[in-house]
The first five atom37 places (N, CA, C, CB, O) and aatype in JSON, in Angstrom:
{
  "aatype": [12, 2, 0, 6, 19, 15, 1, 0, 2, 10, 12, 11, 19, 15, 6, 10, 9, 6, 1, 10, 5, 8, 10, 15, 14, 3, 10, 3, 19, 10, 19, 6, 7, 18, 6, 16, 7, 13, 3, 0, 9, 8, 4, 10, 11, 19, 4, 16, 19, 0, 1, 2, 0, 16, 0, 6, 3, 17, 3, 7, 6, 13, 6, 6, 15, 14, 3, 7, 19, 5, 6, 0, 10, 10, 9, 10, 7, 1, 1, 7, 8, 1, 1, 3],
  "atom_mask": [
    [1, 1, 1, 1, 1],
    [1, 1, 1, 1, 1],
    [1, 1, 1, 1, 1],
    [1, 1, 1, 1, 1],
    [1, 1, 1, 1, 1],
    [1, 1, 1, 1, 1],
    [1, 1, 1, 1, 1],
    [1, 1, 1, 1, 1],
    [1, 1, 1, 1, 1],
    [1, 1, 1, 1, 1],
    [1, 1, 1, 1, 1],
    [1, 1, 1, 1, 1],
    [1, 1, 1, 1, 1],
    [1, 1, 1, 1, 1],
    [1, 1, 1, 1, 1],
    [1, 1, 1, 1, 1],
    [1, 1, 1, 1, 1],
    [1, 1, 1, 1, 1],
    [1, 1, 1, 1, 1],
    [1, 1, 1, 1, 1],
    [1, 1, 1, 1, 1],
    [1, 1, 1, 1, 1],
    [1, 1, 1, 1, 1],
    [1, 1, 1, 1, 1],
    [1, 1, 1, 1, 1],
    [1, 1, 1, 1, 1],
    [1, 1, 1, 1, 1],
    [1, 1, 1, 1, 1],
    [1, 1, 1, 1, 1],
    [1, 1, 1, 1, 1],
    [1, 1, 1, 1, 1],
    [1, 1, 1, 1, 1],
    [1, 1, 1, 0, 1],
    [1, 1, 1, 1, 1],
    [1, 1, 1, 1, 1],
    [1, 1, 1, 1, 1],
    [1, 1, 1, 0, 1],
    [1, 1, 1, 1, 1],
    [1, 1, 1, 1, 1],
    [1, 1, 1, 1, 1],
    [1, 1, 1, 1, 1],
    [1, 1, 1, 1, 1],
    [1, 1, 1, 1, 1],
    [1, 1, 1, 1, 1],
    [1, 1, 1, 1, 1],
    [1, 1, 1, 1, 1],
    [1, 1, 1, 1, 1],
    [1, 1, 1, 1, 1],
    [1, 1, 1, 1, 1],
    [1, 1, 1, 1, 1],
    [1, 1, 1, 1, 1],
    [1, 1, 1, 1, 1],
    [1, 1, 1, 1, 1],
    [1, 1, 1, 1, 1],
    [1, 1, 1, 1, 1],
    [1, 1, 1, 1, 1],
    [1, 1, 1, 1, 1],
    [1, 1, 1, 1, 1],
    [1, 1, 1, 1, 1],
    [1, 1, 1, 0, 1],
    [1, 1, 1, 1, 1],
    [1, 1, 1, 1, 1],
    [1, 1, 1, 1, 1],
    [1, 1, 1, 1, 1],
    [1, 1, 1, 1, 1],
    [1, 1, 1, 1, 1],
    [1, 1, 1, 1, 1],
    [1, 1, 1, 0, 1],
    [1, 1, 1, 1, 1],
    [1, 1, 1, 1, 1],
    [1, 1, 1, 1, 1],
    [1, 1, 1, 1, 1],
    [1, 1, 1, 1, 1],
    [1, 1, 1, 1, 1],
    [1, 1, 1, 1, 1],
    [1, 1, 1, 1, 1],
    [1, 1, 1, 0, 1],
    [1, 1, 1, 1, 1],
    [1, 1, 1, 1, 1],
    [1, 1, 1, 0, 1],
    [1, 1, 1, 1, 1],
    [1, 1, 1, 1, 1],
    [1, 1, 1, 1, 1],
    [1, 1, 1, 1, 1]
  ],
  "atom_positions": [
    [[-2.21, -2.84, -33.17], [-2.34, -4.17, -32.67], [-4.14, -3.58, -31.93], [-0.69, -4.76, -31.34], [-4.48, -2.45, -32.28]],
    [[-4.8, -4.09, -31.31], [-5.78, -3.52, -30.48], [-6.19, -3.85, -29.21], [-6.69, -3.55, -31.02], [-6.29, -4.81, -28.44]],
    [[-6.4, -2.52, -29.32], [-5.98, -2.35, -27.59], [-7.17, -3.33, -26.52], [-6.2, -0.25, -27.07], [-6.96, -3.6, -25.33]],
    [[-7.72, -3.52, -26.88], [-9.38, -4.18, -26.56], [-8.95, -5.5, -26.41], [-10.73, -4.06, -27.91], [-8.45, -6.23, -27.27]],
    [[-9.36, -5.91, -24.49], [-8.57, -7.79, -24.81], [-9.62, -7.89, -25.05], [-7.79, -9.1, -23.66], [-10.49, -7.14, -24.61]],
    [[-9.94, -9.4, -26.23], [-10.63, -10.04, -26.16], [-11.5, -11.2, -24.88], [-10.13, -10.25, -26.95], [-11.09, -11.46, -23.75]],
    [[-12.39, -11.57, -25.36], [-13.41, -12.36, -24.39], [-12.43, -13.94, -23.95], [-15.21, -12.78, -25.46], [-12.68, -14.67, -22.99]],
    [[-11.87, -14.03, -24.46], [-11.71, -15.54, -24.87], [-9.81, -14.97, -23.65], [-11.72, -16.15, -27.5], [-9.22, -15.81, -22.98]],
    [[-9.44, -13.76, -23.73], [-8.07, -13.48, -22.97], [-8.14, -13.71, -21.28], [-7.63, -11.81, -23.27], [-7.39, -13.89, -20.32]],
    [[-9.63, -13.57, -21.63], [-10.3, -13.48, -19.84], [-10.16, -14.89, -18.86], [-12.28, -13.22, -19.9], [-10.65, -16.01, -18.93]],
    [[-9.32, -14.29, -18.02], [-9.69, -15.66, -16.64], [-11.51, -15.95, -16.84], [-9.3, -14.78, -14.36], [-12.24, -14.96, -16.8]],
    [[-11.91, -16.86, -16.98], [-12.46, -17.45, -15.96], [-13.03, -17.54, -14.49], [-12.02, -17.88, -16.01], [-12.1, -17.26, -13.74]],
    [[-14.18, -17.82, -13.77], [-14.32, -17.99, -12.31], [-13.88, -19.79, -12.33], [-16.17, -17.48, -11.66], [-13.36, -20.58, -11.54]],
    [[-14.34, -19.84, -13.45], [-14.07, -22.37, -12.78], [-12.37, -21.64, -13.56], [-15.7, -24.99, -14.59], [-11.78, -22.46, -12.86]],
    [[-11.58, -21.15, -14.07], [-9.76, -21.35, -13.96], [-10.07, -20.89, -12.65], [-8.38, -20.3, -15.06], [-10.75, -21.69, -12.0]],
    [[-9.82, -19.96, -12.13], [-9.45, -19.44, -11.5], [-9.59, -19.91, -9.56], [-9.93, -18.42, -12.14], [-8.81, -19.59, -8.66]],
    [[-10.57, -20.55, -9.49], [-10.71, -21.23, -8.82], [-10.04, -22.26, -8.9], [-11.6, -21.32, -8.74], [-9.14, -22.18, -8.07]],
    [[-9.98, -23.61, -9.72], [-9.14, -24.41, -10.15], [-7.34, -24.38, -9.53], [-9.36, -24.14, -11.58], [-6.54, -25.2, -9.08]],
    [[-7.35, -22.67, -9.87], [-5.81, -22.21, -9.65], [-5.64, -22.43, -8.41], [-5.4, -20.74, -9.95], [-4.63, -23.11, -8.22]],
    [[-6.34, -22.06, -7.19], [-6.62, -21.62, -5.84], [-7.02, -23.06, -5.71], [-7.72, -20.31, -5.47], [-6.35, -23.76, -4.96]],
    [[-7.73, -23.42, -6.17], [-7.4, -25.19, -5.14], [-5.91, -25.79, -4.52], [-7.74, -26.64, -6.31], [-5.68, -26.41, -3.49]],
    [[-5.21, -25.41, -5.39], [-3.93, -26.49, -5.68], [-3.04, -25.36, -3.84], [-2.73, -26.2, -8.25], [-2.52, -26.01, -2.94]],
    [[-3.12, -23.72, -3.79], [-2.79, -23.23, -3.26], [-3.45, -23.17, -1.66], [-2.67, -22.47, -4.02], [-4.67, -23.08, -1.54]],
    [[-2.23, -23.24, 0.01], [-3.17, -22.89, 1.04], [-4.31, -21.67, 0.83], [-2.3, -22.55, 2.19], [-4.32, -20.62, 0.19]],
    [[-5.29, -22.39, 1.73], [-6.5, -21.19, 2.13], [-6.31, -20.42, 3.13], [-7.81, -21.66, 2.49], [-7.0, -19.48, 3.53]],
    [[-5.08, -20.97, 3.64], [-4.84, -19.93, 4.81], [-4.06, -17.98, 4.28], [-3.49, -20.99, 5.96], [-4.03, -16.85, 4.77]],
    [[-3.45, -18.91, 2.67], [-2.48, -17.32, 2.37], [-3.97, -16.21, 2.6], [-1.53, -17.14, 0.06], [-5.19, -16.39, 2.61]],
    [[-3.11, -15.09, 2.76], [-3.32, -13.85, 2.21], [-3.64, -13.6, 0.79], [-2.31, -13.22, 2.46], [-2.98, -14.29, 0.02]],
    [[-4.84, -12.46, -0.01], [-4.67, -12.25, -1.3], [-4.29, -10.74, -1.45], [-5.9, -12.68, -2.06], [-4.86, -10.03, -0.61]],
    [[-3.56, -10.16, -2.21], [-3.45, -8.84, -2.69], [-3.55, -8.7, -3.79], [-2.54, -8.27, -2.45], [-3.28, -9.68, -4.49]],
    [[-3.91, -7.59, -4.36], [-4.02, -7.7, -5.39], [-2.97, -6.07, -5.74], [-5.66, -7.98, -5.75], [-2.3, -5.49, -4.88]],
    [[-3.11, -5.61, -7.27], [-2.54, -5.15, -7.44], [-3.38, -3.25, -7.86], [-1.84, -6.13, -8.16], [-4.15, -2.89, -8.75]],
    [[-2.71, -2.48, -6.69], [-3.7, -0.7, -6.75], [-3.44, -0.27, -8.02], [0.0, 0.0, 0.0], [-3.19, -0.74, -9.13]],
    [[-3.62, 1.1, -7.32], [-3.82, 2.25, -7.88], [-4.21, 2.67, -9.64], [-2.67, 2.74, -7.47], [-3.95, 2.03, -10.66]],
    [[-4.69, 3.56, -9.52], [-4.76, 4.46, -11.24], [-6.26, 3.8, -10.5], [-3.73, 3.8, -13.45], [-6.65, 3.44, -9.39]],
    [[-6.91, 3.96, -12.25], [-8.87, 3.53, -12.49], [-8.25, 2.78, -13.14], [-10.38, 4.53, -13.28], [-7.06, 2.58, -13.39]],
    [[-9.87, 2.08, -13.6], [-10.39, 0.65, -14.03], [-9.63, -0.45, -13.55], [0.0, 0.0, 0.0], [-9.02, -0.36, -12.49]],
    [[-9.62, -1.93, -14.55], [-9.36, -3.14, -14.34], [-8.96, -3.96, -15.33], [-10.23, -3.57, -13.86], [-9.25, -3.72, -16.5]],
    [[-8.27, -4.96, -14.99], [-7.16, -5.21, -16.22], [-7.55, -7.18, -16.0], [-4.87, -4.43, -15.71], [-8.17, -7.74, -15.1]],
    [[-6.92, -7.75, -17.18], [-7.75, -9.26, -16.99], [-6.62, -9.88, -15.93], [-7.98, -10.42, -18.76], [-6.03, -9.05, -15.24]],
    [[-6.31, -11.14, -15.78], [-5.18, -11.4, -14.42], [-4.53, -11.52, -15.67], [-5.17, -12.81, -12.99], [-4.96, -11.64, -16.82]],
    [[-3.23, -11.45, -15.11], [-2.42, -12.04, -15.76], [-1.44, -13.25, -15.46], [-1.92, -11.22, -16.06], [-0.81, -14.02, -16.18]],
    [[-1.6, -13.08, -14.0], [-0.85, -14.76, -13.08], [-1.42, -14.37, -11.77], [1.38, -15.05, -12.88], [-2.14, -13.4, -11.59]],
    [[-0.95, -15.38, -10.7], [-1.08, -15.75, -9.75], [0.08, -16.0, -9.21], [-1.8, -16.51, -9.77], [0.55, -17.12, -9.4]],
    [[0.76, -15.11, -8.48], [1.99, -15.39, -7.53], [2.27, -15.31, -5.98], [2.84, -14.63, -7.93], [2.64, -14.31, -5.37]],
    [[2.01, -16.63, -5.43], [2.84, -16.14, -3.98], [3.84, -16.34, -4.05], [2.62, -16.64, -2.73], [4.45, -17.0, -4.9]],
    [[4.42, -15.39, -2.48], [5.5, -14.91, -2.48], [5.67, -13.87, -1.26], [5.67, -14.43, -3.74], [4.72, -13.11, -1.03]],
    [[6.44, -13.82, -0.74], [6.95, -13.41, 0.68], [6.89, -12.35, 0.8], [8.12, -13.66, 1.09], [7.93, -11.89, 0.33]],
    [[6.04, -11.3, 1.3], [5.65, -9.38, 1.69], [6.18, -9.01, 2.73], [4.07, -8.86, 2.03], [6.3, -9.71, 3.74]],
    [[6.75, -7.3, 2.52], [5.69, -6.88, 4.34], [5.29, -5.68, 3.96], [6.68, -6.65, 6.22], [5.05, -5.25, 2.83]],
    [[5.23, -4.86, 5.61], [4.05, -4.32, 5.47], [5.28, -2.97, 5.07], [2.73, -4.36, 6.91], [6.33, -2.69, 5.63]],
    [[4.39, -2.18, 3.55], [5.29, -0.78, 3.97], [4.75, -0.24, 4.89], [5.47, 0.33, 2.99], [3.6, -0.6, 5.11]],
    [[5.32, 0.79, 5.77], [4.66, 1.6, 6.68], [5.6, 3.43, 6.47], [4.84, 0.65, 8.45], [5.36, 4.56, 6.92]],
    [[6.8, 2.78, 5.45], [6.15, 4.29, 5.07], [5.72, 4.73, 3.62], [7.19, 5.38, 5.42], [6.33, 5.58, 2.98]],
    [[4.09, 3.77, 2.94], [4.11, 3.52, 2.05], [3.45, 5.35, 1.8], [3.5, 2.03, 1.75], [2.9, 5.9, 2.76]],
    [[3.59, 6.0, 0.6], [2.8, 6.82, 0.02], [1.43, 6.75, -0.15], [3.21, 6.93, -0.89], [0.91, 5.73, 0.29]],
    [[0.69, 7.59, -0.68], [-0.89, 7.37, -1.1], [-1.02, 6.15, -1.91], [-1.53, 8.61, -2.01], [-1.84, 5.24, -1.81]],
    [[0.31, 6.4, -3.02], [0.41, 5.8, -4.36], [1.22, 5.14, -4.37], [0.55, 6.44, -5.35], [1.75, 4.89, -5.46]],
    [[1.78, 4.42, -2.92], [2.53, 2.79, -2.93], [1.3, 2.27, -2.21], [4.3, 2.44, -1.93], [0.33, 2.7, -1.59]],
    [[1.88, 0.97, -2.66], [0.7, -0.56, -2.21], [0.91, -0.53, -0.11], [0.0, 0.0, 0.0], [1.87, 0.05, 0.4]],
    [[0.15, -1.03, 0.48], [0.66, -1.99, 1.59], [1.7, -2.41, 1.99], [0.35, -2.86, 1.54], [2.22, -2.27, 3.1]],
    [[2.02, -2.94, 1.1], [2.63, -4.5, 1.04], [4.01, -4.29, -0.13], [1.16, -5.86, 0.32], [3.78, -3.84, -1.25]],
    [[4.92, -4.54, 0.13], [6.1, -5.17, -1.4], [6.99, -6.02, -0.97], [7.22, -3.98, -2.25], [7.56, -5.94, 0.11]],
    [[7.21, -7.21, -2.11], [7.99, -8.27, -2.1], [8.94, -8.0, -0.88], [8.68, -8.48, -3.46], [9.14, -6.91, -0.35]],
    [[9.38, -8.99, -0.6], [9.95, -8.52, 0.29], [10.87, -10.52, 0.83], [8.59, -7.47, 1.42], [10.27, -11.37, 1.48]],
    [[12.44, -10.71, 0.24], [13.05, -11.83, 1.44], [13.23, -11.74, 2.2], [13.85, -12.37, 1.56], [13.14, -12.83, 2.76]],
    [[13.5, -11.07, 2.77], [12.75, -10.36, 4.49], [11.69, -11.12, 5.27], [11.81, -8.83, 4.27], [11.74, -11.87, 6.24]],
    [[10.44, -10.54, 4.25], [8.9, -10.82, 5.01], [9.14, -11.8, 5.55], [0.0, 0.0, 0.0], [9.97, -12.68, 5.34]],
    [[7.74, -11.54, 6.89], [7.75, -13.15, 7.27], [6.27, -13.53, 6.9], [8.12, -13.53, 9.06], [5.79, -14.37, 7.67]],
    [[5.28, -13.01, 5.67], [3.76, -12.77, 5.63], [4.46, -13.65, 3.67], [2.81, -10.41, 5.98], [5.35, -13.25, 2.92]],
    [[3.62, -14.74, 3.57], [3.17, -15.39, 3.28], [2.13, -14.99, 1.86], [2.87, -15.79, 4.38], [1.52, -16.06, 1.78]],
    [[1.64, -14.25, 0.89], [0.75, -13.86, 0.25], [0.72, -14.74, -1.44], [0.96, -12.3, 0.33], [1.65, -15.22, -2.09]],
    [[-0.88, -14.67, -1.72], [-1.31, -15.05, -2.74], [-0.9, -13.42, -3.88], [-3.0, -15.61, -2.39], [-1.52, -12.43, -3.52]],
    [[-0.26, -13.29, -4.71], [-0.7, -12.1, -5.58], [-1.51, -12.2, -6.9], [0.45, -11.46, -5.95], [-1.13, -12.71, -7.96]],
    [[-2.3, -11.8, -6.73], [-2.95, -11.51, -8.36], [-2.37, -9.94, -8.99], [-5.03, -11.41, -8.24], [-2.56, -8.74, -8.78]],
    [[-1.47, -10.89, -9.94], [-1.09, -9.43, -10.98], [-2.36, -9.3, -12.34], [0.9, -9.74, -11.94], [-3.25, -10.14, -12.51]],
    [[-2.19, -8.18, -13.11], [-3.29, -7.95, -13.9], [-2.18, -8.04, -15.13], [0.0, 0.0, 0.0], [-1.0, -8.35, -15.01]],
    [[-2.84, -7.72, -16.28], [-1.98, -7.67, -17.25], [-1.45, -7.02, -17.51], [-2.14, -7.83, -17.96], [-0.32, -7.14, -17.98]],
    [[-2.3, -5.67, -17.21], [-0.63, -4.19, -17.68], [-0.21, -3.28, -16.69], [-1.01, -2.76, -19.02], [-0.23, -2.06, -16.55]],
    [[0.23, -4.4, -15.97], [-0.07, -3.63, -14.27], [1.35, -3.24, -14.22], [0.0, 0.0, 0.0], [2.19, -3.77, -14.94]],
    [[1.57, -2.48, -13.53], [2.94, -1.18, -13.68], [4.71, -1.77, -13.71], [2.83, 0.01, -11.94], [5.74, -1.15, -13.94]],
    [[4.38, -3.73, -13.24], [5.03, -4.6, -13.5], [5.61, -5.07, -14.99], [4.4, -5.31, -12.95], [6.72, -5.3, -15.47]],
    [[4.79, -5.08, -15.25], [5.23, -6.13, -16.53], [5.54, -5.61, -17.57], [4.28, -7.05, -17.02], [4.49, -5.03, -17.84]],
    [[6.46, -5.3, -18.65], [7.02, -5.86, -19.67], [7.05, -5.27, -20.53], [6.7, -6.75, -19.98], [7.57, -5.72, -21.56]]
  ]
}
């Protein structure tokens, strides 16, 4: 399998705008982090998050939490650590 992402698999700005138009403009936006480089967008996901007050340097500032009080839009990359 070729490790390169073909341009056909990359989300275009027009597609991202179309998807964002269906969401609340007041949502905070979060992205996966850590390590190097960039990935194609895998999906957009709205979920409830809470700030991780004890996050280590390698942890994100927020984590998904059913008890969280903040809704956010997550932009998830194609090879993020949570992909199967």
